[in-house]
C-alpha positions as CSV (number, residue, x, y, z in Angstrom):
1,M,33.2,72.2,-17.5
2,K,34.8,69.1,-16.0
3,C,33.2,67.7,-12.7
4,L,35.7,67.5,-9.8
5,F,33.8,64.6,-8.1
6,P,32.6,62.1,-10.9
7,R,31.7,59.3,-8.7
8,L,29.6,61.2,-6.3
9,S,27.7,62.5,-9.2
10,R,26.4,59.0,-10.2
11,R,25.1,57.7,-6.8
12,G,21.5,58.3,-7.6
13,Q,21.4,56.4,-10.8
14,I,20.5,53.1,-9.1
15,L,17.2,54.4,-8.1
16,I,15.8,54.6,-11.6
17,P,16.0,50.8,-12.4
18,A,15.2,49.9,-8.8
19,F,11.8,51.6,-9.4
20,F,11.2,49.0,-12.3
21,L,12.7,46.0,-10.5
22,L,10.9,46.3,-7.4
23,P,7.5,45.6,-8.7
24,C,8.8,42.7,-10.7
25,F,10.4,41.2,-7.5
26,V,7.0,41.5,-5.7
27,I,5.2,39.8,-8.5
28,F,7.8,37.1,-8.6
29,I,7.2,36.7,-4.9
30,Y,3.5,36.3,-5.4
31,L,4.1,33.9,-8.4
32,I,6.1,31.7,-6.1
33,F,3.4,31.9,-3.5
34,E,0.6,30.9,-5.9
35,T,2.6,28.1,-7.5
36,A,3.3,26.7,-4.0
37,K,-0.4,26.6,-3.3
38,I,-1.1,24.8,-6.4
39,S,1.7,22.4,-6.0
40,R,0.7,21.7,-2.5
41,E,-2.8,20.8,-3.5
42,K,-1.7,18.7,-6.5
43,I,0.8,16.7,-4.4
44,R,-1.9,16.2,-1.8
45,H,-4.3,14.9,-4.4
46,Q,-1.8,12.8,-6.0
47,F,-0.8,11.2,-2.7
48,A,-4.6,10.6,-2.1
49,L,-4.9,9.0,-5.4
50,D,-1.8,6.7,-5.0
51,A,-2.9,5.4,-1.7
52,A,-6.4,4.9,-2.6
53,S,-5.5,3.0,-5.8
54,F,-3.1,0.9,-4.0
55,I,-5.4,0.0,-1.3
56,E,-8.2,-0.8,-3.7
57,M,-5.9,-3.1,-5.7
58,T,-4.8,-4.8,-2.6
59,N,-8.3,-6.3,-2.4
60,Y,-7.9,-7.8,-5.8
61,S,-4.4,-9.3,-5.0
62,D,-5.7,-10.9,-1.7
63,F,-8.6,-12.5,-3.4
64,L,-6.6,-13.9,-6.3
65,N,-3.8,-15.3,-4.0
66,R,-6.4,-16.9,-1.7
67,T,-8.3,-18.4,-4.7
68,A,-4.9,-19.8,-6.0
69,Y,-4.3,-21.5,-2.6
70,V,-7.8,-22.9,-2.6
71,N,-7.2,-24.3,-6.1
72,G,-3.9,-26.1,-5.5
73,A,-1.7,-25.7,-2.4
74,F,-4.6,-26.4,0.1
75,P,-6.0,-29.6,-1.3
76,H,-2.5,-30.9,-2.2
77,R,-1.3,-30.5,1.4
78,I,-4.5,-31.7,3.1
79,F,-4.8,-34.8,1.0
80,K,-1.0,-35.5,1.4
81,E,-1.2,-35.2,5.1
82,T,-4.4,-37.0,5.5
83,L,-3.9,-40.0,3.1
84,G,-0.4,-40.1,2.1
85,G,1.8,-38.9,5.0
86,A,4.1,-40.6,7.3
87,N,1.4,-43.4,7.7
88,P,-0.4,-43.6,4.5
89,I,-3.7,-45.5,4.1
90,K,-2.9,-48.7,2.1
91,I,-5.3,-50.8,0.2
92,P,-4.4,-54.6,-0.7
93,R,-4.3,-55.8,-4.3
94,T,-6.5,-58.7,-5.4
95,N,-3.3,-60.4,-7.1
96,N,-1.6,-60.3,-3.6
97,T,1.2,-58.1,-4.8
98,T,2.5,-55.1,-2.8
99,D,-0.3,-52.9,-1.3
100,A,-1.2,-49.7,-3.0
101,I,-1.5,-46.5,-1.2
102,L,-4.9,-44.8,-1.4
103,Y,-3.4,-41.3,-1.9
104,D,-1.7,-42.4,-5.2
105,E,-4.7,-44.2,-6.6
106,L,-7.1,-41.3,-5.9
107,Y,-4.6,-38.9,-7.5
108,A,-4.6,-41.2,-10.5
109,N,-8.4,-40.8,-10.6
110,A,-7.9,-37.0,-10.7
111,A,-9.6,-36.6,-7.4
112,F,-7.2,-33.7,-6.4
113,P,-4.3,-31.8,-7.7
114,K,-0.7,-32.1,-6.3
115,T,2.9,-31.1,-7.4
116,K,4.8,-32.8,-10.1
117,Q,7.7,-33.3,-7.6
118,A,8.1,-36.6,-6.1
119,D,6.2,-36.5,-2.7
120,G,6.2,-32.8,-3.0
121,V,9.8,-32.4,-2.1
122,G,11.2,-28.9,-2.2
123,E,10.1,-25.5,-1.4
124,L,7.4,-24.2,-3.9
125,D,8.0,-20.7,-2.8
126,R,11.4,-20.6,-4.5
127,Q,9.7,-21.5,-7.9
128,K,8.3,-18.9,-10.2
129,R,5.2,-21.2,-11.0
130,W,4.0,-23.7,-8.6
131,D,3.6,-27.0,-10.7
132,I,0.4,-28.3,-9.1
133,R,-1.9,-30.1,-11.4
134,Y,-4.2,-33.1,-11.8
135,D,-3.0,-36.4,-13.1
136,D,-4.1,-36.5,-16.8
137,G,-2.3,-39.7,-17.7
138,N,-5.2,-42.1,-17.3
139,S,-8.1,-39.7,-16.4
140,P,-10.1,-37.7,-19.1
141,R,-11.2,-35.8,-16.0
142,G,-7.7,-34.8,-15.1
143,E,-7.0,-33.4,-18.5
144,G,-10.3,-31.6,-18.6
145,F,-9.6,-29.9,-15.3
146,N,-6.0,-29.1,-16.2
147,R,-7.3,-27.2,-19.2
148,L,-10.4,-25.8,-17.7
149,K,-10.9,-22.1,-18.0
150,Y,-13.7,-19.7,-17.1
151,E,-14.9,-19.3,-20.6
152,D,-15.9,-23.0,-20.6
153,G,-19.1,-22.1,-19.0
154,E,-20.9,-22.4,-15.7
155,D,-21.7,-26.1,-15.9
156,L,-18.9,-28.7,-15.8
157,S,-21.2,-31.0,-17.7
158,S,-20.3,-29.1,-20.8
159,R,-17.0,-30.8,-20.9
160,N,-18.3,-34.0,-19.4
161,L,-16.8,-33.1,-16.1
162,G,-20.2,-33.1,-14.1
163,T,-19.7,-36.8,-13.0
164,F,-16.9,-38.0,-11.1
165,D,-15.8,-41.7,-10.7
166,F,-14.2,-41.2,-7.3
167,I,-13.3,-45.0,-6.9
168,T,-13.8,-46.6,-10.3
169,Q,-15.1,-50.1,-11.1
170,Q,-11.5,-50.9,-12.2
171,N,-10.4,-49.9,-8.8
172,A,-12.8,-52.3,-7.0
173,Q,-11.7,-55.1,-9.3
174,D,-8.0,-54.4,-8.6
175,F,-8.1,-53.8,-4.9
176,W,-10.0,-55.3,-1.9
177,I,-12.0,-52.3,-1.1
178,S,-15.3,-52.8,0.6
179,Y,-18.2,-50.6,-0.3
180,Q,-18.4,-49.3,3.3
181,D,-14.7,-48.3,3.0
182,A,-15.5,-46.5,-0.3
183,V,-18.2,-44.5,1.3
184,E,-16.0,-43.6,4.2
185,F,-13.2,-42.4,1.9
186,Y,-15.9,-40.3,-0.1
187,K,-17.1,-38.8,3.1
188,L,-13.7,-37.5,3.9
189,Y,-13.1,-36.2,0.4
190,A,-16.5,-34.5,0.5
191,Q,-15.8,-33.0,3.8
192,I,-12.6,-31.5,2.6
193,Y,-13.8,-30.2,-0.7
194,S,-17.0,-28.9,1.2
195,L,-14.7,-27.0,3.5
196,L,-12.6,-25.6,0.7
197,G,-15.8,-24.6,-1.2
198,S,-17.0,-22.8,1.9
199,V,-13.8,-21.0,2.1
200,E,-13.9,-19.8,-1.4
201,D,-17.6,-18.9,-1.4
202,A,-16.9,-16.8,1.8
203,Q,-13.9,-15.0,0.4
204,W,-15.6,-14.3,-2.8
205,S,-18.7,-12.8,-0.9
206,V,-16.3,-10.6,1.2
207,F,-14.5,-9.5,-2.0
208,K,-17.7,-8.6,-3.8
209,R,-19.0,-6.6,-0.8
210,L,-15.7,-4.7,-0.4
211,T,-15.2,-3.8,-4.1
212,R,-19.0,-3.3,-5.1
213,E,-18.7,0.5,-5.2
214,A,-14.9,0.6,-4.7
215,N,-15.4,1.6,-1.0
216,F,-11.8,1.3,0.0
217,F,-10.8,3.6,-2.9
218,R,-13.4,6.3,-2.2
219,K,-12.9,6.2,1.6
220,S,-9.3,6.4,1.4
221,Y,-9.3,9.3,-1.1
222,W,-11.8,11.1,1.0
223,L,-9.6,10.8,4.1
224,N,-6.4,11.9,2.3
225,S,-7.7,14.6,-0.1
226,G,-9.8,16.4,2.4
227,D,-11.8,18.4,-0.1
228,C,-15.0,16.3,-0.4
229,S,-18.2,17.0,1.3
230,G,-18.5,13.5,2.4
231,V,-17.4,10.0,1.5
232,N,-20.5,9.4,-0.7
233,N,-19.5,12.3,-2.9
234,C,-15.8,11.5,-3.2
235,G,-13.6,9.8,-5.6
236,W,-16.3,8.4,-8.1
237,E,-14.3,9.4,-11.2
238,G,-11.3,7.2,-10.1
239,A,-13.6,4.5,-8.6
240,S,-15.1,3.9,-12.1
241,T,-11.9,2.4,-13.2
242,F,-12.4,-0.4,-10.9
243,T,-16.3,-0.6,-11.1
244,R,-16.9,-0.5,-14.9
245,D,-15.8,-4.1,-15.3
246,P,-16.3,-6.0,-12.0
247,L,-14.1,-9.0,-11.5
248,Q,-15.8,-12.3,-12.0
249,A,-15.2,-15.7,-10.6
250,N,-16.6,-19.0,-11.4
251,L,-17.0,-21.7,-8.6
252,H,-16.7,-25.0,-10.5
253,K,-18.8,-27.8,-9.0
254,I,-19.4,-31.5,-9.8
255,K,-23.2,-32.5,-9.9
256,K,-22.8,-36.2,-9.8
257,I,-20.3,-38.7,-8.1
258,Q,-19.9,-42.4,-8.4
259,L,-18.0,-45.0,-6.4
260,W,-17.5,-48.8,-6.3
261,G,-16.7,-51.4,-3.7
262,R,-17.2,-54.9,-2.8
263,T,-19.9,-56.3,-0.5
264,Y,-19.0,-58.9,2.1
265,T,-21.2,-61.2,4.0
266,P,-20.5,-62.0,7.8
267,Q,-20.8,-65.7,6.9
268,N,-17.8,-65.7,4.5
269,P,-16.1,-62.3,4.6
270,F,-13.1,-63.4,2.6
271,N,-15.2,-64.6,-0.3
272,P,-14.8,-62.5,-3.5
273,A,-18.0,-60.4,-3.2
274,P,-19.9,-58.8,-5.9
275,I,-18.8,-55.1,-6.8
276,V,-21.6,-52.6,-6.4
277,C,-21.8,-48.9,-6.7
278,N,-23.7,-46.0,-5.4
279,C,-25.9,-46.1,-8.4
280,D,-29.8,-45.8,-8.9
281,A,-31.8,-48.7,-10.4
282,N,-30.8,-47.5,-13.9
283,N,-27.0,-47.7,-12.9
284,N,-26.7,-43.8,-12.9
285,A,-24.6,-41.9,-10.4
286,I,-26.0,-40.3,-7.5
287,D,-27.1,-36.7,-8.1
288,L,-25.6,-34.4,-5.5
289,T,-28.0,-31.5,-6.4
290,E,-31.0,-33.5,-5.0
291,N,-30.2,-32.3,-1.4
292,N,-30.8,-28.7,-2.1
293,T,-27.2,-28.3,-3.1
294,D,-25.6,-27.1,-6.3
295,G,-23.0,-29.5,-6.2
296,L,-19.5,-30.3,-4.7
297,F,-16.9,-27.5,-5.2
298,Q,-13.8,-28.5,-7.1
299,L,-11.9,-25.2,-8.1
300,A,-12.5,-21.6,-9.0
301,T,-11.4,-19.6,-12.2
302,V,-11.3,-15.9,-13.2
303,P,-11.6,-14.7,-16.8
304,K,-8.1,-14.4,-18.5
305,R,-9.1,-11.1,-20.2
306,Q,-9.7,-9.6,-16.7
307,L,-6.5,-11.1,-15.4
308,D,-4.5,-9.6,-18.4
309,R,-6.2,-6.2,-17.7
310,L,-5.1,-6.3,-14.0
311,G,-1.4,-7.1,-15.1
312,M,1.2,-4.8,-16.5
313,K,1.9,-7.2,-19.6
314,R,-1.3,-6.3,-21.4
315,G,-3.2,-3.7,-19.4
316,S,-3.1,-2.4,-15.7
317,Y,-5.7,0.0,-14.3
318,D,-5.3,3.5,-15.6
319,V,-6.8,5.7,-12.6
320,R,-7.7,9.3,-13.3
321,Q,-9.2,11.6,-10.7
322,S,-10.1,15.4,-11.3
323,W,-9.6,17.9,-8.4
324,D,-10.6,21.4,-7.7
325,P,-7.7,23.9,-7.6
326,P,-7.9,27.0,-5.3
327,G,-10.6,29.3,-6.4
328,E,-9.0,32.7,-6.0
329,N,-5.4,33.7,-6.8
330,Y,-3.6,37.0,-7.1
331,F,-3.4,36.9,-10.9
332,N,-7.2,36.1,-11.3
333,V,-6.6,33.1,-13.5
334,D,-9.4,30.5,-13.6
335,L,-7.5,27.5,-12.8
336,K,-10.6,25.3,-12.9
337,A,-10.8,25.9,-16.8
338,F,-7.7,23.8,-17.2
339,K,-9.5,20.8,-15.6
340,P,-6.5,19.5,-13.6
341,Y,-6.5,15.9,-12.6
342,V,-4.1,13.4,-11.0
343,H,-3.2,9.9,-12.4
344,A,-1.8,6.6,-11.4
345,T,-1.4,3.2,-12.9
346,V,-1.9,0.3,-10.6
347,S,-1.6,-3.4,-11.4
348,S,-1.9,-6.9,-9.8
349,D,0.3,-9.6,-11.4
350,G,3.0,-12.2,-10.7
351,G,0.6,-15.2,-9.8
352,V,-1.7,-17.7,-11.5
353,V,-5.2,-18.6,-10.5
354,W,-5.8,-21.5,-12.9
355,N,-4.6,-22.2,-16.4
356,E,-3.7,-18.9,-17.7
357,E,-0.4,-19.7,-19.3
358,K,0.2,-20.5,-22.9
359,N,1.5,-24.0,-22.2
360,G,-2.0,-24.9,-20.7
361,E,-0.7,-25.7,-17.4
362,P,-2.9,-24.9,-14.4
363,S,0.0,-24.0,-12.0
364,P,-2.1,-22.2,-9.3
365,T,0.5,-19.7,-7.9
366,P,-0.4,-17.3,-5.1
367,K,2.3,-14.7,-6.0
368,F,0.0,-11.7,-7.0
369,Q,1.5,-8.4,-6.0
370,T,0.1,-4.8,-6.2
371,R,2.4,-2.4,-7.9
372,L,1.9,1.2,-8.2
373,Y,3.1,3.3,-11.1
374,P,2.6,7.0,-10.6
């Protein structure tokens, strides 16, 4: 028999699939909720790791940039302004020709580095590499320092760089330089490099203290992750990336220095006086280590293999940190069994401490930058 009202007879048919879809919908809501909880925790720990890695690597970039300044830009600028600025110190020649400038003669003796540019004209900051180097045209010392690397050892004497002829015997023959003036010039030189050495030693000590146990990394991770019982129990896995191979630095110092000059008598000050040096009875240079010092600072280097690992070209620091997901969830899944972790890649590159390029140029360039690659 045909139904008179066909549409009305099918009104309740939607209830049957609804009984099946409703539980699925509830489960889907729970799934979204649990996924959101895990995602929130993961994002929080990823942010904590990114911030901690960046902050810790910033210590490395700061130290490398400061060392590059001490190696090149600072001595170049100080000696340029002190000895060769608007009123340079001039020394008369014995052949009565044009006076020489002390700044140029000391640079020729490889007493300090400076730019290749004439008179340092131009802005170094616009250059990718700062062309600061020792003069190696006439001085074996200049060539030795330009090619000096950390791997050459702790003692500069291994490359015959431990003794420095600050004012050579040839200088004393070519110029009217009294021994008293030579001593005063050396005192100024020693004062400047002692100050630079103190600066480098201080910043090296601060860097070691800050990075000894990756303190900045662990404290930052503890503050941002919020799931550690205390800072001493937090972030050690990620911190091990920085502490397993601590950055090394070598402060190169000269052990002996020699200078020559003329001695004049009050009775006849213009008489060509004999040339003397600050030597001992056996004509050996004065040992700077006799006064309870380890020598006069010259520059600092860092192992190239460590700098390569810091940079993106051949390495970078691959930081990994495990984290604990929420313990309970609606589906009773043991998320800890999956051993979740967050990961970040951080590097410090773009600059040069001293002689890291293939061409063998020192080029100390303070352009190290911290880069984070999540």
